[in-house]
C-alpha positions in Angstrom: 52.6 -56.6 12.1 51.1 -53.4 13.6 51.9 -51.8 10.2 50.0 -54.5 8.4 47.0 -53.9 10.6 47.5 -50.2 10.0 47.2 -50.4 6.4 44.2 -52.8 6.7 42.4 -50.4 8.7 43.0 -47.5 6.2 41.8 -49.9 3.4 38.7 -50.6 5.5 38.1 -46.9 6.1 38.6 -46.1 2.5 36.3 -48.7 1.5 33.5 -47.4 3.8 34.2 -43.9 2.6 33.3 -45.0 -0.7 30.0 -46.2 0.5 29.4 -43.1 2.6 27.5 -41.1 0.1 28.1 -38.0 -2.1 31.2 -36.5 -0.2 33.5 -38.5 2.1 37.0 -37.1 3.6 39.5 -38.0 6.3 41.1 -34.8 7.7 43.7 -34.3 10.4 42.9 -32.0 13.2 44.2 -28.9 11.1 41.8 -29.6 8.2 44.1 -31.0 5.7 42.7 -33.8 3.7 44.4 -37.2 4.2 42.0 -39.4 2.2 39.1 -38.8 -0.1 36.4 -40.7 -1.8 36.3 -41.1 -5.5 33.1 -39.2 -5.7 34.5 -36.6 -3.6 37.4 -35.9 -5.8 35.3 -36.2 -9.0 32.7 -33.7 -7.7 35.2 -31.2 -6.1 38.3 -30.9 -8.3 37.8 -33.6 -11.0 41.5 -33.1 -12.5 43.8 -33.3 -9.2 44.0 -35.0 -6.2 42.3 -33.8 -3.1 44.8 -35.3 -0.7 47.1 -32.7 0.7 44.7 -29.8 0.3 43.1 -28.0 3.1 39.4 -28.4 3.6 39.1 -24.7 3.8 40.3 -24.1 0.1 37.0 -26.0 -0.8 34.8 -23.5 1.1 33.4 -20.1 -0.2 34.9 -17.2 1.7 31.8 -16.1 3.4 31.4 -19.6 4.9 34.8 -20.3 6.1 34.4 -18.9 9.5 31.6 -21.4 10.0 33.6 -24.5 8.9 36.5 -23.5 11.0 34.5 -23.3 14.1 32.6 -26.6 13.2 36.1 -28.3 13.0 37.4 -27.0 16.5 34.2 -28.0 18.0 34.5 -31.6 16.6 38.2 -31.9 17.7 37.4 -30.6 21.2 34.1 -32.6 21.9 34.8 -35.7 19.8 31.3 -35.8 19.1 29.3 -35.6 15.9 29.2 -31.8 14.5 27.1 -30.4 11.7 27.4 -27.4 9.6 26.1 -26.4 6.3 28.5 -24.6 3.9 29.2 -23.8 0.2 31.6 -25.8 -1.4 33.5 -24.8 -4.5 33.2 -27.1 -7.4 34.8 -26.7 -11.0 31.3 -25.3 -12.3 29.5 -23.8 -9.5 29.1 -23.6 -5.7 26.8 -26.1 -3.9 25.5 -26.3 -0.7 26.5 -29.2 1.4 25.5 -30.3 5.0 28.6 -31.8 6.6 28.8 -34.2 9.4 32.2 -34.4 11.2 33.2 -37.0 13.8 36.6 -36.7 15.2 38.3 -39.7 16.9 41.9 -40.6 18.4 44.6 -42.5 16.4 47.9 -43.6 17.4 49.1 -40.4 15.1 46.8 -38.1 16.7 43.2 -36.8 16.1 41.7 -37.5 12.7 38.3 -36.5 11.5 35.8 -38.4 9.4 33.5 -36.0 7.3 30.6 -37.1 5.4 28.4 -34.6 3.4 25.3 -34.5 1.4 24.4 -32.1 -1.6 21.4 -30.0 -0.1 21.6 -27.1 -2.7 17.9 -28.1 -4.1 16.7 -27.9 -0.4 18.5 -24.6 0.2 17.1 -23.2 -3.1 13.6 -24.1 -1.8 14.1 -22.7 1.6 15.6 -19.5 0.2 12.7 -19.1 -2.2 10.1 -19.6 0.7 12.1 -17.0 2.6 12.1 -14.8 -0.3 8.2 -15.1 -0.7 7.8 -14.4 3.0 9.7 -11.0 2.8 9.0 -9.7 -0.7 6.1 -8.8 -2.8 5.0 -11.5 -5.2 4.1 -8.9 -8.0 7.0 -6.5 -8.0 9.6 -8.7 -6.1 10.2 -5.6 -4.0 10.4 -5.8 -0.1 7.1 -6.4 1.5 5.8 -4.7 4.8 7.6 -7.6 6.8 11.2 -6.9 5.5 10.4 -3.1 5.5 9.8 -3.3 9.1 13.1 -5.1 9.6 15.1 -2.6 7.4 13.5 0.3 9.3 14.5 -1.1 12.7 18.0 -1.9 11.5 18.3 1.6 10.1 17.1 3.1 13.4 19.6 1.2 15.3 22.4 2.3 12.9 21.1 5.9 13.4 21.6 5.7 17.0 25.0 4.4 16.8 26.3 6.9 14.3 23.9 9.9 14.9 23.2 10.1 11.4 19.5 10.4 10.6 17.6 9.1 7.4 14.2 9.7 5.9 11.1 7.7 5.1 9.2 8.6 1.9 5.5 7.1 1.4 3.9 7.5 -1.9 0.8 5.9 -3.8 -0.1 6.4 -7.4 -2.8 9.2 -8.3 -5.3 7.7 -10.9 -4.3 4.2 -10.5 -7.8 3.2 -9.4 -9.2 4.4 -12.6 -6.8 2.3 -14.4 -7.6 -0.9 -12.5 -11.4 -0.2 -12.6 -11.5 0.6 -16.4 -9.0 -1.8 -17.9 -9.0 -4.7 -15.3 -6.3 -6.0 -12.9 -4.1 -7.6 -15.3 -3.4 -4.0 -16.8 -3.1 -2.7 -13.3 -0.6 -5.1 -12.3 1.5 -4.6 -15.3 1.3 -0.8 -14.5 2.6 -1.6 -10.9 5.5 -3.7 -12.1 6.7 -0.9 -14.3 6.2 1.7 -11.7 8.1 -0.5 -9.3 11.0 -0.6 -11.7 11.1 3.0 -12.5 11.1 4.1 -8.9 13.8 1.7 -7.8 15.9 3.4 -10.5 15.5 6.8 -8.9 17.2 5.4 -5.7 20.7 4.4 -4.5 21.7 0.9 -3.9 21.8 1.6 0.0 18.1 2.6 -0.3 15.3 0.4 0.4 12.1 0.5 -1.7 9.2 -1.5 -0.6 5.7 -2.2 -1.8 3.3 -2.3 1.2 0.0 -3.1 -0.7 -2.1 -1.9 -3.6 -0.5 1.1 -5.3 1.4 2.2 -2.2 5.2 2.1 -1.9 7.5 3.3 1.0 11.3 4.2 0.6 13.9 4.3 3.2 16.8 6.8 2.6 19.7 6.3 4.8 21.7 9.6 5.6 19.0 11.6 3.8 17.8 14.5 6.2 18.3 17.5 4.3 15.0 18.9 2.8 16.7 19.7 -0.7 18.0 16.4 -0.9 14.5 14.6 -0.1 12.7 16.9 -2.6 15.2 16.0 -5.2 14.6 12.4 -4.7 10.8 13.0 -4.8 11.2 15.1 -8.1 12.8 12.2 -9.6 10.2 9.8 -8.5 7.3 12.2 -9.5 9.0 12.5 -13.1 9.4 9.0 -13.4 5.8 8.2 -12.9 4.4 11.0 -15.3 6.1 9.3 -18.2 3.3 7.4 -20.0 3.0 3.6 -19.4 2.5 1.9 -22.9 0.5 -1.3 -21.8 -1.5 -3.5 -24.1 -1.6 -0.8 -26.8 -2.9 1.8 -24.1 -0.9 4.9 -23.3 -1.8 5.3 -19.5 -1.0 8.1 -17.4 -0.9 8.4 -13.5 1.1 10.7 -11.1 2.3 10.1 -7.4 1.7 12.1 -4.2 4.8 11.8 -1.8 5.1 12.3 1.9 8.3 12.3 4.0 9.5 12.0 7.6 12.9 12.4 8.9 14.4 10.4 12.0 14.5 11.4 14.6 12.9 14.9 14.1 9.4 13.4 13.0 9.5 10.2 15.0 11.7 7.8 17.0 10.1 4.4 15.8 9.2 2.8 12.9 5.4 3.3 13.4 5.6 7.0 14.0 7.8 7.7 11.0 5.5 5.6 8.7 2.4 7.4 10.2 3.8 11.0 9.8 5.1 10.1 6.2 1.6 8.8 5.5 0.2 12.3 6.9 2.2 14.3 4.6 1.4 12.2 1.9 -2.3 12.6 2.2 -1.9 16.4 2.6 0.0 16.3 -0.7 -2.9 14.5 -2.4 -5.3 16.9 -0.9 -3.3 20.0 -2.0 -3.1 19.2 -5.7 -1.3 15.8 -6.0 1.9 15.0 -8.0 3.9 16.8 -5.3 6.0 15.9 -2.2 5.2 17.4 1.5 7.7 16.9 4.2 5.9 16.3 7.7 5.9 19.6 10.0 4.6 19.0 13.7 4.0 22.5 13.9 1.6 23.0 10.8 0.1 19.5 10.9 -1.2 19.4 14.7 -3.0 22.7 15.1 -6.3 21.2 15.6 -7.0 23.3 18.8 -6.4 26.5 16.7 -7.8 25.3 13.4 -11.4 24.7 14.8 -12.0 28.3 15.8 -10.4 29.7 12.8 -12.3 27.4 10.5 -15.6 28.7 12.2 -14.4 32.3 11.8 -13.8 31.6 8.1 -17.5 30.8 7.5 -18.3 33.9 9.6 -15.9 35.7 7.4 -17.7 35.0 4.3 -21.0 36.0 5.6 -19.7 39.2 7.0 -17.7 40.0 3.9 -14.3 40.0 5.5 -12.6 38.7 2.6 -11.1 41.3 0.1 -9.1 41.4 -3.3 -5.7 43.1 -3.6 -4.4 43.5 -7.1 -0.7 43.4 -8.1 0.3 45.2 -11.3 1.9 43.1 -14.1 3.9 45.4 -16.4 5.5 44.9 -19.8 9.2 44.4 -19.3 10.3 47.0 -22.1 7.8 49.8 -21.7 7.0 49.4 -17.8 3.3 49.9 -18.9 0.7 48.3 -16.7 -0.9 45.4 -18.9 -2.7 43.4 -16.3 -3.1 42.5 -12.6 -3.0 39.6 -10.5 -6.0 39.2 -8.1 -4.7 38.2 -4.5 -7.3 37.1 -2.0 -7.0 38.5 1.6 -8.9 38.1 4.8 -9.0 41.0 7.1 -10.1 39.5 10.5 -11.6 41.9 12.9 -9.4 42.5 16.0 -6.6 40.6 14.3 -5.8 42.0 11.0 -4.8 40.4 7.7 -4.5 36.6 8.0 -1.9 35.0 5.9 -3.1 33.2 2.8 -0.7 30.4 3.9 -3.1 29.9 6.8 -6.6 30.0 5.5 -6.1 29.0 2.0 -5.1 25.2 2.7 -7.8 25.2 5.3 -10.5 26.4 2.8 -9.3 23.7 0.4 -9.7 21.0 3.1 -13.2 22.1 4.0 -14.4 22.8 0.5 -15.0 26.7 1.3 -12.4 27.3 -1.6 -15.3 26.7 -4.1 -17.3 29.3 -3.0 -14.4 31.8 -2.3 -12.9 30.9 -5.8 -16.2 31.7 -7.5 -16.3 35.1 -5.7 -12.7 35.9 -6.6 -13.5 35.2 -10.2 -16.6 37.1 -10.5 -15.3 40.2 -8.4 -11.9 40.2 -10.3 -13.6 40.3 -13.7 -16.0 43.1 -12.5 -13.1 45.2 -11.1 -10.9 44.7 -14.2 -13.9 46.8 -16.0 -13.5 49.5 -13.6 -9.8 49.5 -14.1 -10.2 49.8 -17.9 -12.4 52.6 -17.6 -9.6 54.4 -15.5 -7.0 53.5 -17.9 -9.1 54.1 -21.1 -7.6 50.9 -22.6 -8.0 47.0 -22.4 -6.2 45.2 -19.6 -6.3 41.5 -18.2 -6.7 40.0 -14.9 -4.8 36.8 -13.6 -6.6 34.5 -11.0 -5.2 31.7 -9.0 -7.1 28.3 -9.3 -6.9 25.9 -6.5 -6.9 22.1 -7.0 -10.2 21.6 -5.5 -11.8 24.3 -7.8 -10.3 22.8 -10.8 -11.8 19.4 -10.0 -15.2 21.0 -9.2 -17.8 19.9 -11.9 -19.1 23.6 -11.9 -15.8 25.3 -12.6 -16.4 25.9 -16.1 -19.9 27.2 -15.4 -18.2 29.7 -12.9 -15.8 30.9 -15.5 -18.5 31.4 -18.1 -20.6 33.4 -15.5 -17.9 35.5 -14.4 -17.0 36.5 -18.0 -20.7 37.2 -19.0 -21.5 39.1 -15.8 -18.6 41.5 -16.3 -18.9 41.6 -20.1 -15.3 40.5 -20.6 -13.7 38.9 -23.7 -12.1 35.5 -22.9 -8.5 36.5 -23.6 -8.7 39.2 -20.7 -8.9 36.4 -18.1 -5.8 34.5 -17.4 -6.2 31.4 -15.1 -3.0 30.5 -13.0 -2.8 26.6 -12.1 0.0 24.5 -10.8 1.9 21.7 -12.4 0.4 19.3 -9.9 -3.1 20.1 -11.0 -2.3 19.2 -14.4 -0.5 15.9 -13.9 -2.8 14.6 -10.8 -5.5 13.6 -13.5 -4.3 14.4 -17.1 -7.3 13.3 -19.0 -9.5 15.6 -17.0 -7.2 18.5 -17.1 -6.6 18.1 -20.9 -10.6 17.9 -21.4 -11.2 21.0 -19.2 -8.5 23.0 -20.5 -9.5 22.6 -24.0 -13.0 23.8 -23.0 -11.6 26.7 -21.4 -9.2 27.7 -24.3 -12.0 27.5 -26.9 -13.6 30.5 -24.9 -10.4 32.5 -25.4 -9.4 32.2 -21.7 -5.7 32.1 -21.2 -3.9 29.3 -19.1 -0.6 30.1 -17.2 1.5 27.7 -15.4 2.1 29.1 -11.8 5.6 28.7 -10.2 7.1 27.2 -13.2 10.1 25.1 -12.7 9.4 24.3 -9.1 7.0 21.5 -9.7 7.8 17.9 -10.5 6.0 17.4 -13.9 7.7 16.5 -17.2 7.7 19.0 -20.0 5.2 16.9 -21.9 2.3 19.0 -20.7 3.6 22.0 -22.6 2.8 19.8 -25.9 -0.3 18.2 -24.7 -2.1 21.2 -22.9 -3.4 24.5 -24.2 -0.9 26.7 -22.2 -0.3 30.1 -22.9 1.9 31.5 -20.3 4.9 30.5 -17.9 5.2 32.1 -14.6 8.8 32.0 -13.6 9.0 31.4 -9.7 10.6 34.1 -7.6 13.1 31.5 -6.4 14.8 31.8 -9.5 14.4 35.6 -9.7 15.7 36.6 -6.4 19.7 36.1 -7.0 19.7 37.5 -10.6 21.9 38.6 -12.2 24.7 37.4 -9.9 23.8 33.8 -9.5 25.1 31.7 -12.5 22.8 28.8 -11.9 19.6 31.0 -11.7 20.9 32.9 -15.0 21.1 29.6 -16.7 17.8 28.4 -15.3 15.9 31.8 -16.5 17.6 31.5 -19.9 16.5 28.1 -20.4 12.9 28.9 -19.5 12.7 32.1 -21.7 14.2 30.4 -24.5 11.8 27.5 -24.3 8.8 29.7 -24.1 9.9 31.9 -26.9 10.2 28.8 -29.2 6.8 27.6 -28.1 5.2 31.1 -28.4 4.4 31.4 -24.9 4.3 34.5 -22.7 6.5 34.7 -19.6 5.9 36.6 -16.3 8.7 36.8 -14.0 7.5 37.0 -10.2 9.1 38.5 -7.4 11.1 41.1 -9.2 12.4 43.5 -6.7 15.1 45.9 -8.2 16.2 47.4 -11.5 19.1 45.0 -12.0 16.8 42.1 -12.1 14.2 43.8 -14.5 16.9 45.1 -16.9 18.3 41.4 -17.1 14.9 39.9 -17.8 14.0 42.4 -20.3 17.3 41.9 -22.2 16.8 38.2 -22.1 13.2 38.5 -23.7 11.0 38.2 -20.7 7.6 39.4 -21.6 6.0 40.7 -18.3 7.3 41.7 -14.8 5.5 41.4 -11.7 6.8 42.3 -8.3 7.6 45.0 -5.6 9.8 46.9 -7.8 7.1 47.6 -10.3 4.1 47.6 -8.0 2.9 46.1 -4.7 -0.3 44.3 -4.3 -2.9 47.2 -3.7 -6.3 48.0 -2.9 -8.5 48.8 -6.1 -8.9 52.4 -5.5 -5.1 53.1 -5.3 -4.5 51.4 -8.5 -7.4 53.4 -10.0 -5.5 56.5 -9.3 -2.4 55.3 -10.7 -4.0 54.3 -14.1 -5.9 57.6 -14.4 -2.6 59.4 -13.8 -0.7 57.1 -16.5 -3.7 57.9 -18.8 -3.2 61.7 -18.5 0.6 61.2 -19.0 0.0 59.3 -22.1 -2.3 61.9 -23.6 0.3 64.8 -22.7 
């Protein structure tokens, strides 16, 4: 009699389960399926029975802990328990909200489980969460998610004692694109830029767009300056490729600032602020470059104010002067030209390092006045050197980023040449790679005008910047100055030998002069000469000197040649 009522109860439960909705199961307390509705079977397995299977087999691995915990809670409490998990179906995984109710039977505890498909609702919620944490235009993390990632990275760094770096960057020249061609083109450029930047980073790195053309990258474990500069170099190179949008070839560059945890800050706010400070310093000093925050040099306000005042006094008092370093033929060792180097002889202190006063002059605009003076003075001085040597020479003058952007710069060049009575080819202007790529259109137009006067253009510190080789094709470049970083370990360093050979070969094929900087011994000179380097500059062939000392040397050389 009891058995008949038990069968009747099972039939009633089965009938109720068919009415229970999309998913209905009876389980034992271990999660084994005792009974399943037809709809549940069709949805979850289709071609085999569910009875005898474990519920856990149907749940995706990441959610199994949650379903196990919910089942235990249901058995212990005998109360309704809810949980949302992904169940595996023959075609895909679907989100289900499951309700479980445990009850006692003669055979022990059983659980009734009913579920409904919430995949659409889950997708909507995920989309809303994504929208709240990601930039709509580029699909990169936004400022909100960036803050969370930064806090998590800081917490991990504290546990592991392994630092990380924060990089901030924005696009130089983006506003011009946006203003000239509209926001549709600007948005397209930003999407391409985001995609390129993402490819320069590792999977563990975070790249976020925090507004406008500003991006931030978080690099776990990256604390070495070389590593940071390598990442920055990849980013800058990626941005300097042309952006082909709606038939337009658009060019922008990027300026980058970096801060390292915990050296430059122990919170997300400090790290971002210091990286921003470094980025703006990069923009002010030429763009298309990376600067790493340095508290010692970025926070010297109490020293900068009196030094800045002293600089203006120095201009009035004539405390600035020029030294000249000989540039010689690599084969004959004959002096062919000079680089004019600005110096500041401060009364009571002595010579002030150019590393101190040049950036300050760039910031306060004094560089335009000093630069015009250097141009004119160097050209006039060259005439005196030529009189002593009895032959034609040339002078090389550095041009700062702010000078190059000055509307009167071309007039300054014309005035200096006319005043000294020089031919254009006797003046060589040294510019950095960053100047070229910060505003390529302006650079190209101005350099073409300069070259039309016969004045030659040299790329200073070649190989240490971040620009692509496209500028060697695009701009009227006459010479490459090989940075001393690649010279100092010659000829013993295999890598430096390889780099110098590549630069010299490239220059030879493009008919460019090469000037090796920082040559300090005979072995370096002989190697460079043998590899086809045109000109040599460094302590081995001549220190920077006052004009009078050089005039004596030139006169002595002239006499020796006559004899």
